[in-house]
N, C-alpha and C positions, 0 to 999 in steps of 0.2 A: 876674457874672465880675468882678476886679479888672481895673481898665485902665491900672494901672501896674506897674512890675518893672525887673529889670537889663536884662531882653532876653535872659539868657545861663542858659539850662535846661542841665545836664547828665546826658547818657541813661544810666541807672542799668539795664540790662535783666536783671541779676543777682535785683534786688531792686524792680524797677518793674513789675508785671504789664503798664500800658500801653506800656513801652518795650518790654519783651522782646517782645508782641506786634508793633508795628513791626516791630523787628527783624529779626522771624520772617518777616513779609511781605514784609519787604527780598532776603530768601532765595529768595526765589519768583522767577524770570526776567520771567514776564507782567508779578508787582508792577514789577520795575526796570524795565522796557523803558515801561510805561506814566508810570513819572514821571522818567524820563529819567537813572537813574541806573547808572554802570558797575558791573560783576560787579565789578572789581577795589579797586571802592570797600568791598565790603563784606564778601566771603566772605573775606579774610584773617583776618578779628577774628574770636576767640571771646570767648564771655563770660569775664568775670573776676570770680569769688565776691571779695565784699569783705565778707560779715556772716554770721556762723554763728548761725541761730536756731532752736529747736525748734518744730517743728510738727507735729502729731497723733502724739507722741510720740516723734520721730526728729528730728537734728541735721540743719537742709537749708543746704548750703553756697550754693544759689542759690533762695531761696524763691519769686521768680517764677515760674521755668521750673516747679517741683513745683506751685505751686496754679494755672497754666496748664493744664497738662497734667491735674491732678486733676479739675479744672473742665469739663475738653473746649473749653478757648479755641480757638477754629480760625483767627482774626483781629482786626484792631480792631473791627471791626463787631458783636462780641461784647459790648457796653455791658454787659450787666447782670451777665454772669459776671465780666467785667475789675473790676466796681465790687466785687463780694462779694472776689473776690482780690486788687485795693488795699488795702480795710479790713483783710484776715487778714495779709497782707505787714506794711502801715506800722504797725499796730496790736501786732504782735508783732516785728518788727523793731525797733520804739522800747523797747520795753516789757520785753523778752527778750533782744536781739540784743545779738550779742559784734563786735568788729572784729576780722577777720581778715585785714585786708591796711594798709597804710599808716602813718605813723608813731605811730596810736592805736590798734596791734594790741594785744588783749589788755584793751581795754576795754569797756564797754558803751556801747551805742550813743547810751545819755541822756546819759554824762560825755562821752564825744568827741563829741557836737555842741556841747557848751559848749565844751567845751577847744577845738576846732578853731574856731569862731567866734573866740574870744579872741588864738587866734593869729593868722589872717587879718586881726584890726583892730591887732595887734603890729606886724607888717610892713608895715602899709598897704596889706593888698591888698581891706581892705574898711573902711567905716563902717556905723555901727549906723544906721538907718533906720525912723524909726514913723509907721506908717500905720492908719488904723481897718480892722477884720477884713477888713471889706464896706462899698459905698458908703452914708453917712448923708446923707440930707437934712434938713435942718432945717425946720419948719414955715413958714418962710418962704420954702422953695421952694430954697434955697441949699444946696451940697454941702458936706457940714462938713471941713475938713480939721485935722492935728495940729496945733497950736500949742507952740512951744518957750517955753513961761513955767516962772517957778518954781512949783515942786508938790510936795507932800505926799505921799510914799506909804506904805503899809504894807507890810512884804514877806512875804506870807502866801508860803506855797511853803517857808519856812527848815526846813531837815530836823529841826530836831527839836521845832519848833512844828507841822509837819505829819504827824510821827509820834504825836504826841498825837491831835489827830483823826483818822486813819486808822485807830488802834486802837479809838476808840469808834464808829467808823462801820462797823467789821466788828466788834464786838463784840456780847453779849450783851444789854446795858443800852441799846441804839438800837436803833428798828423804823422801817423806811421802808414796810411792808406790801405791795408788791411788789419782784420782781428788780430791772425797771426802773428804777424811782425809784434804789435801791441804786447801780446799776450807771451811773447819770446823777452821783451823786454823787461814784463813785472817779473817773468822767472828769472834772469839776471841779476835784477834787483834783490830778491827774496834771497840771494845765495853770496854774492859779491860781497866779501868781506875784506880783510886785511889783504893788501898786495904787493908781494915783492916786485918794486918798481926798479931797481938796480942790478948790475951785474957789472962783474969784475974787466972784463974784456970784451972786444966786439969794437963794430961801428955804432955811432951815436952820439949823442949829445952828452956832455960830462953835468953831473949832478953840480948844481951850483952851489952848496954848501959843503959838498965833501966830492972832493974834482979825484977822486980817488978809484970814483965809481962813476959809469956810464949808466943813462937812462934807456934799458930795457925799450925793445919795441915799441911794444902795444900801449906802453904808460906814455910813452914820447909821441909829440904832434897832436894831442886830443884838442888843442884849439888853435892848429897854423891858418886854418881857415881867416884868421884876424888878419894871417900877413898879406894874405894875398891883396886885403884893401890898400895897401902902402906900399907891396913890393913893388910896382912902377917907377916909385921915386930911389928908389934904390937898386935897382939890378934891370933897368927895362934895355940896356944896351948889350946884355948878354945874358942868356940865361943860366949861366954859372955864377954871375955875380962879378966876374973878373974886369968887367970894365966899369963897374961902376952904374949908376942909373941917373936918370935927368936932373936927380933934387942934387945931386953934385954932393952926398952925403957919406962919409966915411964910415967902416963900421965902426971903429973907435969912437965916434961922434954917438953911437946910440947907446947912451947908457939907460939904466933902469930908471932914472927921473924922467928921461925923453917919451920911454914907452907908457910911465905911469902917466904922464901929461896926454899922449895920441890915445891910450887904451880906456883907462881909468878916471880921464875929468880929473886928474894934478895938476897940483901948481905950475907954471911954466917954469920950464928948469933953468941953469945956469948953465949955458950955451952957446959955441958959434954958428949954431943952425939959425937960419934968418928965420925971425919971429913968423912971419906971414907963411912960411914954406911949413913950421909946425901945425899952424891952424890948418892948413889946405888937408895935410895929412888926419888932424884928428876929425876936421868935416870929410873928407871922404870914407874914414871908418865909420861914423855914425850914420851915415849916407848908405853906404852900404851892408851894414851888418843890422839885423841878425843874419846870419845863414837860414834860407829858407828851406832848403832840401840838399839832404845830403844822402847820394845813390852808393848801397856799400852791398858786400856779400855778407850772409846769414850768419857767416862762422863767425863774424866779427861782431855780433849781440853783445855776446856774453863775457866780452870784455874791453874791446877796444872803445865800442861805440856807448857803450853804456857809462864809459871811463869820462868820454867828452862832455857826456849831460853832468856827469859828476865835477869836472873842471871847471865847466863852464858857470855851473851854481859856485864855485867855489872862487875863481875871478871876479867875477859880476855878481857875486852876493845881494848887492842891494838893484841890481839891475836886471829883472828876469827876464825884460823885453829883448835882453840882448842875446837869451840862450835860444838856441837851436829849434829850429820851428817844425823841422819834419826830416823823419829819414824814411827811404825804402829801401828793403832790402830784398836782394834776390839771391836763387840759390846759385849751384853752378851749372856749368855749361854742357851738357852733351851734343854729340852729331850724330844724327841718324839714331838716336837712340841708344848710343856706344859711349862712354867715356873715351873722350879724347885721349889719343894715344899713337906715338909716331909710330910704334909697329904695326899697328892697325893702319895707317895709313890715313888715318882722318883727323890729322892736327894740320891747322892752317893758322897762316898768320894773317893780321886782317889784310894783309897788301894781296897775300895767296887767293883768299876767299871772294876780293874784291875783283881782283885778275881774272877770276874762272866766273862770275856770275853777274860782275855789274855791281856798282853800289847801292842804287835803291833795290834792288833785286834782293842783296845781301841785306836790308833794311827791312823789307818785308819777313823775310824769314827771320830776322832779329824779332822782328813784332810779334810775331806767333811763338814766338820761346814757349812764354807761358808768364804768368803774373803774379805767381805767389813764391813761397819759401822753397818748393818744390824744384827741382834742380831743373832749369830751361831744357831742350831740345831742340837743336838747330837742325831743322829739317831741307836738308840739300832738294828735293824735289818741288817745295814750295816757292824756292828760288827761281828755281828753274821754270815752275810755271808763271811766276810772276815774270819773269825774262820772256816768255813767251806771250803772253798778253797784253803788255804795256805797248808793244807795237799794233797790234789788231786793234787796240783801244785808239790809240791814235788816228790810225786810218779809218775807222766809223767817225771819230770826231771831226776828224777834216771835209768827210760825206756830209754830215748832219747839217755841220758850219755853210757848206757851198750850197746843201739843198738838193745834190745832184738829182741821183736818184730814188730819193727819198725825200720828196715835197714835204714842208709844213704846212700847218694851218695856223692863221694868224687871225684867228678868232679869239672870242673869249677863252680863258684859262678856266673856267668852273661852270662852264656847260652843261658837262656830263658827271654822272657817278665817277666814270673814270677818269678824269681829268682832275675830281675833287680828291679823289683815292689815291691818284699818283703824285699832287703837290702835299696833300699830309703827310704820305712815306716820307719824303723829302723832308719837310720837316720835322719830324718824330727821330729819323737816323741822325740826321743833323746834332739836335738836341741828345739823343744819347751818345754820342763820337762825342760831343763835347762833353761830356760826364765823364766817360771813360778816358779820354785823355788828362782831365785832370785830377783824377784818382788815381792815375797810373796803371790802369788797364789796358796796354797797349795790344794785346791778342784779340779783347773785349772791342778793340778800337778799329782794329784793323777789318774785323768781322764787319762792325757797323758801316764803317767809310769805305769799305770796300765791296766787301762782298758782297751785304745785302743791299746795297745801295744801286751796284750794278744789276745785281737780281732784280730789284724794283722797275727800274728801266726797263730789263728785258722784257718782264711781265705786261708793263705798259706797251711796248710794242707791239709783242703778241698779242693784245686784245685787240689794238686797234688793226692787226693784218686780219684777224680774224671777222672784225666788222667792216672791213673795206672802208676805213675811214685813218684820216691823215693823224699824225701825232700834233698836239699844240706845238708851236714854236715857242711859246714863252716860257713854259714849264722844259722844254727839251735844253735852252739855253741857260737856265735856273739850273738845270740839273748839270749840265757841263761845269758850269762856273764854278758852283758849290763844291762838286768831285773835286776840282783841282784844289780847293784851299781846304776842306775837311782831311785829304788823304796827304796834302804838304808835310806835315811832320812827320810821315811814315816815308815819303816818296820825294824827294824835295826838287830832283831833276827831272823828272817825268811831271811834274805837276808844274815846275816854270816852263818847260815846254809846251806845255797844254796852254795855259796861260797868255802866252806869247801868241799861239795861235788863235785866242779868242779874240786879241787887239787890242787885251789889257794891260792897263799903264802900271808901269812900277813892278816889282817884284811880287809873286804870289805869297811868298813869307812875310813880307809889311799887308797883306791885306787884311781887312778884318774880319773877323767870324763872322758868318753868315747870319742876319738878323730872319726870326721866321718869319712867314707872312701871315702865320694866323697860331694860337695856340693849337698843341697836338688835339684832333679830336679823336677819345679815345672808341665813339662809336663809330665813325669812319674804318677804323683801323679792325672791327669787331667786324663790318660788314666787308673788308678784301679779304679779311682770314676764309669768310663762309665761301665769299664768291669764287676767290682765286685758288681756294687751296682746299677747304673740307669739302664743297659740293664736289668740283671736279675728281678728286682722289677716291672718295667714295662712290659715284658714279661709275670713274674707269675700271678700278675693282668690282665692281659686282658686272659690270660688261665682260670682262676675262672671264669669269663664270658662265654667263648669260652664253658664250661665243663658244664653246664647247659642243655645240651641236648644229655650230654655224653663226655666222656672225649676223647679228640681228640690223633690221635697216630703217629703225625707227625707235625714238624714245617718247614716253610721255611721264612728264614729271607734275607732282601731285605735291601741295602746300600746304599745312593744315595752320589754322589761321589761331587754334587755342587746341588745349588738351582734353580728355573727355573728364566729365565733371569730379568722378572720383580722384582723379590725378590732380585736380585743380583744389580737391580738398586737400589733399597730404601736401600741395606744394605750400598752400598758405599754412598749415600746421608748422610745416616746416620753417617758412620764414619766419615766423612769430617765435619761436624757440630759437634762431638764431638771434631775431632782435633782443632777447632776456639773457644771450650767450649760454644756453641750454643744451645747443646743439653742436656736438663735436664732430669738427672739419677736422680730421685725420686722416694719412693716406690708408688704405687697408691694410699694408706691411704694418703699420704703427698700432690700427686698432686690434690686430690679433696680442701684441704685447705690451695694451695700455689699457690697465687692471680699469680705470680709473672712465677714458673714453667708454669701454664697453659696457660698463656699470649705466653710463649718462645714455647710452644708447639703448639699452633695456629699458629705460625709462620712458623714452620717446616713443619704441615699438608698442609699448604696452597703450602706451595716452593714443595711438594709433589704434589699435584694436579695439579698443574700447567703443569706438567711434561707430554707433549705428549704422550710418551712412555707410561705414566702409566694408563692411560685415561681408556683403555681398562678392567681395575684392579679395580677402582676406588671402587667399591664397597667390596673390599679383601682388600685395601691399608690400609683403617685406623686400622681396626682389627690388620691385620701383625705388623704394624708400630708400633703400641702400647705393643704388646706383646714383640715384639724385646726391645723396650724402657725399660720396665719391666723387663726382663731378664738381659738387660746391667747394668741398677739399683741394683741387686741383684749378679752377677756375676761377672760384670767388663766388659770393653771394647772388651775383645777377645768372647763377644756374640754377637756381629756385625759383624763379621765376614763369609764372604760367603761361605768358606770350612772350614772342620774339621780342627783340627790344628793336627792331625798325621790320620794315614794310619786304616779306621775304620776295613776297609777289613781284612787285614791283622791280626790285633788283633782279631778281630771275629775267623777268621777261626785257629790260633794258639790255642786260647782257647774253639772251639767247643764241647771238652771233656767234660767241665765244664757246657755248656748251656746245654747241654743233660742230664747232671745229674740232674740240676736243673729244670729243666721243665719233667723228666722223660719221653723223647720219641727222635726220632730222630730228627736230626738237618741240615737242607741244609743252604748254606748261596750265596747267591749271589749279583752282581749289581744289582740296579732297574733297568738297562736297558735290561737285562735279562731275566725280568720278565715272569713266565710262561703264558701258554694261560689260560683267564680266569682271572690272577691277576693284569693285569694292571690299572684296574679301582684302585684298593685297593693300589696299589704300588705308586700310585699319590701323595700320604700323606708324602713318605718318604722325610726326609730332612739331611744336616749334619749332624751328632751326635744324629741323632733321625731316627733310623732304623723302620722298619715297620716286623710285624710278622705275616704272615698266616698259621693256626691252620687247618688243616684236620683230617680226617678218622673219624668225628661223623655225627650224623645228626644234629649237628650244629658246628661253628667253630669262631674265633675270630682272630682280627689283631692290632696290636700296632701303635701307632703314627695315630689313625685319621682315620686307614682302617678297612674292612673289614672281611670276611672268606670266603671260599668257601668249600660247602659240600653236604651231598644228601639232598632232600626233596620234598615237595609235587609240583608236575608242573600243577596241575588244582585242580579246585573242589574249594570248599566254603575255606573260612581261620579258621582254628583251633583255630588263636589267633585272640583276638578282636582288632579292629581298634584305634589308640590312637591319640590324639589330640593336648595334651600336646607336645610341641617340646623338652623340655628337655628329657622327659620318652620316646619320639620316638628314642633320639639321643642316650639314654643309649642301648634302643633296638635294635638299627642300630651296635651298635659299635660292635658286635659279630657275625656279618652276614653280607652276598652280599646283600640278599633278605630279603624281610619281613618276611616271614617264614622260614629263613634259609637254604633255599636249594641252588643248584648251578644254578638254574632258576627261572626266577621269574616265579610269579604265579597270581593268578586273585586278591588275596591280595595287591600285590602290587601297584594295578591300583586304586582297593579301597583308600588305604593309599593317592595314589596322588592325588584322588578328595577331600579328608579330607585337605591337608594342605591349610594353610593362603595365602591367595593373596600377592603378592610383593616378596622381595627377601629375600634369607633365608642366616642369620650372619653366613659364612663358619667356621669364627674363635669360634664362640658361638658354632654351632651346626655342628660339622665337619664333622660327620658321616651321618648326615639327607641331609647335602647339598652335601659331596662324592655320595650316594642314590640318588639321586633327579636329578645329573646332568645326572647319569647311565641310569635312567629309563624313564626320558622324549625323548631320542632320538629314545627309539624304535617307529616303523612306526603303525599307527591304525591297520594295519591289523595283525603285527605281536602281539600287544595287545591283539586283539581280541584270540586269541589261547591260552592267559593264562588262 
C-alpha cells in the first residue's frame, strides 16, 4: 500500500461503491452510536449525482448505488462484492462517463479529469507530484524515490499515434490468441502516456541525439526483430560479431542512409557496399517481415510490447502491413504448484530438467503448463507419466505393425458402427488438435492429440475384444500414422522414432498435416457418447446399487421411441419458444440471479399451465419443463427434440456384446412397449435417449433412469428394513427395487412405509423412485393389502 499522500480524500458515494457502502452504514443508528457520530451530521445529506454512465444498457446517474443494489452489498464488510462493483464503476465511469455537474458538465470524464487538474494547477490549488506506482526497493535494499533530473520522454498516448496502434490491435491483421491478452493490451493503451525513455548511466544504446544519456531497457530493442532479417550478412561468422559476416560489411559502413534503404525504401545510398548486396538485404527484409508472432511474458504487455506496437507504427507509418501480426503472452512458471526457488530445491536449468526426465517428457509437461496469462505450473508427475508411457506405446505399436499377438482385419473400414465411430473420432480429434495448435492452446492440443487420441483407440480395442472381433487394419494404421504427426509438435523425438517404425520416408516434422477422410459427423459423435459413455456409466452405477443384496445375473434393457403425449406437447411448445428466442437457456445458478431470465420463464410456465391438455399433469409439468430447459442450456436445442436423433434400439443391439462385457451378465434389449410381466411400471420411466435397465437374478435388483427392479424377496411378515421418513433416503432405497424389501411382490413393509409418507403430492422429478413406487402400491385394494 502507498504510505504517502495528501491526507485529503473526497467521499463520492454517488460513484464510489466503497463510499456508498460507508454512507449507508452511517445511516444506521447502531453504526452511528458505535462510532460516536450524531444523526444531524449525516441524515440531512443526500447523494449528489455528478456522472452519467451507461451500465447494463441504461444510463445510471448514481453508479455506485446501482451496482451495490444489484450485487446485494449489505455493508462495508462485503469486500468481494464491493471490489466487483468498484471495478465496474471506475472503469465504465472513466471510459464512458459524462459529467453531469460542476464546471465541466457535459464533458467526458476522461477529458474533464485532465482539465480539472490543469485548472487546479493554474489556480495554485495543486502542483504535480510524481512517485512510483508502488514501493520499489533496489537490490541494495534501499527504497527508491523519484529523482528530479533532466529526462527524455516518448509521448505515447498522443491521440493520432495511439489511434493507429488501437486500430491495428482491434483489426483483423493482429492476433492475440485469447481475450485476456487483448484486454491487457487495451488496458495498456488506455493509460500509457509519456514514458521516460532515457537514463544517465548503465548498459545500453546511447540516445542518438543526446549521447550523454542511455536508452532505458524497456524502450530499447522494440524493433530489433527487423535486424534479424539481415543479421547473417553482418555477423554470421561469430555470434558476438567479432569476426564480421558473410557480406564483409564493416560497422562504420552501416550508415543511416544504408539502413533507410534497407528498411524504409530509401534512395540508393552513396556507399562502397556493392549495390547487389544492398538489394539482397532489402529483399531479405521484405521477404521475412512482418513478424508473424512474438512470444513473451505477461509483465511486458504494460510497457515493452505495447511500445513495440507504437514504434513499428512510427517507423513504418505508411506501411501498416509491416507491423507485428501477433503477440502471445504467458504467465510465470511454477514447479509442482510452488514458485521456483533454489532454497526449495525446485529450481532447474533446462539442462537439469532434461537430464532428469528426457527432452520429450519435459515438452509434455511444458505443454501441460497452461495456455493463458495465469502462471503456468510445470508438474513433474506429468513428465514422469509421459516417460513411462512412451516406451509402452512404442512396444504396442511394434506389435500392431507386425500383427503378432493381435492380428488385424483387412476388410472394409466402415462395415460396422464401431468402425465408423472410430474413423470419425480420428477425424474429430485431428481437426480439434489443429485448431488448438493454431490458437496456441498447447494444453488443449496435448489433451486431444495424445490423451483423447489414445483413449479413443483404447475404447475401439476394448469394444472389439468384447465382441470377439478383430480391429480393422486400415483404421489402426491410420491411427498410428496420424498419432505420430499430430503429436510431433510436442514430442518430436518420440514421434520421429515411431515414424521410422512405420517405414515412412523423410522426417515426421516434414509430414503434411493429415487430411480428414470425411467431414466430422456430429451425429456419430452423439451416438458414440451414448453407447460408450452414458449408457454404460448409468447402467454400472445402477448395478452397484442393485448388487447390495447380491449381484444380479441378468439385465433387460428397455428403449422408448417417444415421450408420453403430454411431454411431447411440452417439448413442442418449448421448441416454438426457442425458435422465437423467447426461451431463457441459462444455467440453474444463473436463473437464480438473472431477473430477466426469471421473468421470461414465468411467462413460459404461464403459457404451459393454460393449455387444457396439460392440466391433468400440472404437478409434473413444472419439474419436467425446468429439467428440459436446463438440459437445453447445457446441450443445445437438440435436448428439446421429442425423439432420439438416432435409432437407439439398433445401436444397442449391434453393441450388445459390449454391454454384456461391461456388466458381466446376459443382456436382453426390447422396446418399452414389449415390457415383460412385472416390468411395465418400471419401464414407464424410459424415454428417448434414456433407456431403462432392469436387473434380476439376486435377492435385490435395480433399474436405471428412475425405475426399480424385480427379484425374489419376502412376501409377508414384519419388515427386516426399518421404515424411512426422509424422502431423499427413501428415493435412494427404492432406486434398486420394485418394493420396499426388494422382492417381486409387496409386503407389510410397503403398507407401513405408505402410511409414513407425508401428505400431499410427491415431486416426481425430485423423487422419481418414490413417485413410481407410490403410484403402484396405492392401486392395490384393501383386501389385497390385508394379505401382504
